[in-house]
N, C-alpha and C positions, 0 to 999 in steps of 0.2 A: 412375569415376563416369559411366556411360554417359548418365545423365539430364542431365548438365551439358554434354554435347558437342553441337555442331551437326553434322548430317550433310548430305552433298550427293550427288546421283546424276546420272550422265550417261546419257541414254536411247540406244537404238540409232539413233534419228533424229538424235542429236547435240545436243539441247537439254539444259540443266541445271536440275535441281530442287534447291534448297538451303534452308537455314533450317528443317530438320526436326530433331526430337528424339524420343527414345524412352525410355520408363521402364525397359525391360528388353531383354535380348538376344532374348527370345521375341517381344516386340513388333516389334523390328527384323526378325527372321526372317519374321514374317507379312507385313510390308510388302514385303520383298524377293520373296516368292513371288507377291504380287499385282502388283507394279510391274515386276519383272524388268529391272533396269538393266544397262547395259553396264559401267559403272565405279562404284565406291562409295568415297566419301571421308568422313573425319570431321575435326573441328577439333583442332588441337594445343592449343587453349585450352578452359578450362572457363568456362561462362557461367551467370549467374543465370537468364537468360531466353534460352536458345539459339534459340528460334523467332522471337524479335523481330527487327526491323531492326537493322543493325549498331550504330548509335548508341544503341540501347536495350537491348542484350543484357546489359550490365554484366559486363565482363571480370573474371574471378576469378584468372587466372594461366594459364600455358601450359607445356607440355613444351618442351624444347630439341630442335629437329629439324634434322637434317643430310641433305642429298640429294647423293649423288655419282653422276653419270651420265656415261657415255661420250660423250654428246652434247656435253658441255662440256670434253672432254679430247681433245687432238690425238693420234690414233693412226695408225700407218702403214697400217692396213687401210681407213681411210675412203675412200681413192681407189680401192679395189678394189670395195667393195660399196655405198657410199652414192651416191645419184643426186639430181640436181636438174633441174627443168624450168621455164623461164620461163613464168609464168602469162599473159604477154601475147603473145609471139611463138612460144613453143614450143621455143626453143633449149635444148638439154640438155647436161649435163656430169656428170662424176664428182667425188666428194669433197664438200667444204664448198661451199655456194652462195656466189657472189660477192656483194658488196654491191649491185652493179648488173649487169644483163644486158649482156654485151659487145656484143650486137647492137642491142637497142632501149633500153637503159638503164633498163628496168623494175626495180623493187625487190621485186616479188612473185614468189615461187617455190613450186612444189610440190616438197617435199623428201621423199625416201624413204630411210630409214636401215635398217640391218640390224644384227643382233646376232650377232657371231661370238665365238669363244673368246678372240681377242686383245683385243677390246673388253671383255669381261667380266673378263679377267685384269687389264687395266689399271685398271678401276674397283675391283677387289678390292685392288690394291696401295694405292690412295689411301685406301680405307676402313680398311685395316690401320694406316696412318700416323695417321689421325684417331683411331682407338680407342686407340692407344698414347698419344697426347697427352691424351685425355680422362681416362684412368686414371692415367698417370704424372705429368702436369703439372697437371691440374686436380683430381685426387684423387677422381674418381668411382669407385664400386665397380662390379664387373661386374654386380651385381644391378640397378644403376641405368641401365646402358647396354644397350639392346636393339637388335640388328642384324637387318635384314631385306633379303632380295633384293627389289627393287622389282617384279619381274615383267617388266621390259623390259631396259634396258642398264645398270643400276646398282644402288645400294644405298641404303637409308635407315637412319639411326641416330636412335633416340628416347631422349633422356635424361630420365628421370623422377626428379626430386629436389626436395625442399623448397628446396634452396639456390638453384635457378634459376627456379622457377616464377613468381616475381613480377618477374623482370628485364624491363625495357622494351627497345624495339628498339635503342636506343643501346648499352645494355650488351651485348646479343647481338651487335651489330656489333663490339664490342671482342673478343669471343670468336672471331668469324669472322676478324678481322684476325690474331689470334694463330695460329690453325691454318693460315691461308694464308701466314703469314710476312710479311704486309704491313708495310712499314716497317722490316724488319730492316736494320740498318746496323752494319758491323763496327766503326765508330768508337765505338759504345756498348759495345763488348766488348774494349777495350784495343788495338785495331789501327787506326792512323791514320797519315797522312803525318807527323804531328808526332812520334808515339811511335817511328816508324821511325828517326828521327834520334837517338833516345836508347835504344840497345839495352839498357842496364841497367834501364830502366823498362818494357821491352816485355813485355807479358803478353797472351796470346791465348786462344783457345778450346781447351778440353781435352775429350776424349771422356768423361771422368769427371764433367764439369760437368752440372748439371741444366738442364732447359729447353732453349731454343734454342741456348745456347752448346754444350752437349753434342751436340745433334742435328747442328749444322753441323760440329762437329769430327769426329764419326763419319762424316759425309758426305764431308768432305775426305779423311779416311783411306781410306775405301772407294773413292773416285774415283781417287786416286793408285795404289791397289793394283790397280785393274782397268782403268784407262784405256789406250787405245791412241792412236796418232798422230792419227787422225781425231777422236777425242774431245777431245783438247787443242786441235786446230786449230779445232774448232767453237765454242769459247768465246773464240777470239781470241788464243791464245798463239803466239808466233813459234817458228821451228824451233830457234833457239839456246836458248830458254827450255825447250822440251820436252826437248832433249838434256841440259840441266842437271838437270832433274827426274829423268829416267831414270838418269842417271849417279849421282845421290845419293839414290836411293830408300831405301836402307838407313839412311842418315843421317837422312832425314826421319822414318822410322818410329821410330827409336831416340829421337829428340828429343822425342817425345810424353811420355816419362817425366819430362822437365824442364819447360821453359817452352813447348815446342812448336816446330814447324819454321820459324817465321816468319822467322828470321834465320840458318837453318842452311845455306842454299844461296846462294852468291855469284851475283849476277845475277838472282836471283828476288826482286825487290823488291815494294814495297807494291802497285803497280798490277796486277802479275801475280797476286799472292796474292788480291787483291780480286776479280779475274775468276773465280778458282777458287771462292772462298768464296760469291760471289753466285750462281754456277751451282748449287753444292751446297745453298744455302739454298732455292732454287727446287725442287730435287729432293726435299728433305726436307719441303716444305710439302704440305698436303692440299688437293686441288682440289675444293672444295665449291661448291655453288650458293649464293652469298651471299644472294640474295633470299629463299630458303626459310627460312633460319635466322633472319633478322631480322624476318620477318613473324609477329607474335604472334597473328594471326588465321588463319593458314594452314590450308587443308584438305589433308590428306595421305591417300594411299590406305589403305584399311582392310586390316588383315592378314587373310590367308587368303581374299582375294577375287581374282578374275581381273583381269589387266591387259588392257584392251580393245585394246591395240596388238599383243598377242602371244598371248593366251589362256593365258599362264603365270600362276602364282599369286604374290602377295606372301607370302613365307614367312619366319618368324623362325628363326634358328639360333643355337646357343651361340657365344660369342666364341672358346671353345677349339677349335671346329671350323672356324674361318674359312678356314684354309689348305686344308683338304680339302673344303670345301663346293662342290658342283657344282650350279649352278642349272639346268643343262640336264638334270638328273636329278631333283633334289628339288622343282622347281617345276612339273613337268609335271602337268597336271590330267586330261587325257583319255588313258586307257590301253586303250581297247577299240574295236574296229571299224576299218573303212577307209572312205575317201571318195575319189571320183574328182574331180580338179580339173584345170583348164587353167592352167598356170603360165606367166607372162610371162617373167620373168628372175630367177633365184635362184642365188646361189653355193652351193657345197657347204656343208652344215651337218650338225650332229649333234643328236639327241635321244636320251637314254639312251645306249645303246652302238651305236646304228644310225646310219650315215652316209647322207645323202640328197643327190641332185643331183650336179653342177649341172643346172639345167633352164632351157630357153629356148624359149618358144612351143610348148609340148607338153603333152599329157595325161599325168597320172600318177595311179596309184592309191596313196594314201598312208595310213599310220595316221592316225587321227582327230587326234591331237595335232599331227602335222606339217602336215596339211591346214589345221587351225585357225590355226596359226602363219602360214602363207603367206597365208591369206585375210585375217587381221587386219592383216598388214603391207602389204596391197594388192598382193601379188605373184601372187595366184591367185584364180580364181573356181570355184565348185562347178559341175560338169557335171551337168545334169539328166538 
């Protein structure tokens, strides 16, 4: 119902126009040809009066929106390609910006991020976990769950269902808490210091269980199957505990057919199992932007429009194609011509099957798509 949605537009000068509505896609198209915005957004909500002030719009319900972005996920590549500069003294560094500048204590920074294949793959892993929860745990059908590449460093999921359209912010926060695994406690699933003293009553998590019980059990199984010495040490296990696990791996795996491995290894008590389980619960959780999902009035980027940060498109793709979806191929909008740009500092990157860079303080004649990407990211300027 396009006529019930609010639309917002960001100009190339940086100011925003919102509280707009359109009766049809043709009317929207005419407006876009006249206004030519940099970014286009629409509301997750339907309104009786979408052009009115917020308190007078009359909210009719909203889609359930999830945003997963590499900006909110720690990745090893951040220290390689992300940059920050203090807005006060000019001191600069790599990776995530500190809370305060180490030189002048200012809290204002100019941050430049980059999108690499590691960032995009990390975000895709999170979106796959989220989709699995929405379908397997919440019971949404694939027809109700729409998946989009955002055009930048992540993905959007739009759930369109009568079952959720009237949920308020508190109810949506409960859904967010579930997919993020917030509040998961092994004590609620049969594993506690008390039950450990009563082995005959000890019941734990099993990979065949539904919901978080099964997810965490699968996570523990896969962790022990693939973990090395450094992985165990990183979650706080001592050398003797690690040796006990490695020595009894076959026993641990076989025990899943019964009550689980929780008392199968001598010396691997509750505290050590809890460290493993808590780590695996975090791995199994989906790292979503919690603010986006709980905001019932949120404006979200319109599908098939360009992202002003990259010039790449927000594109939808089938859930069945998610593993093979390549945003650096499918979301490229400009496929003709070349542009000469002066590039400040850019790491090696790919668009389609072509590799570019690295570049540093040099001119380069690039395909239009590559030049647009660098210009939108603030890493290059067009040479007249």
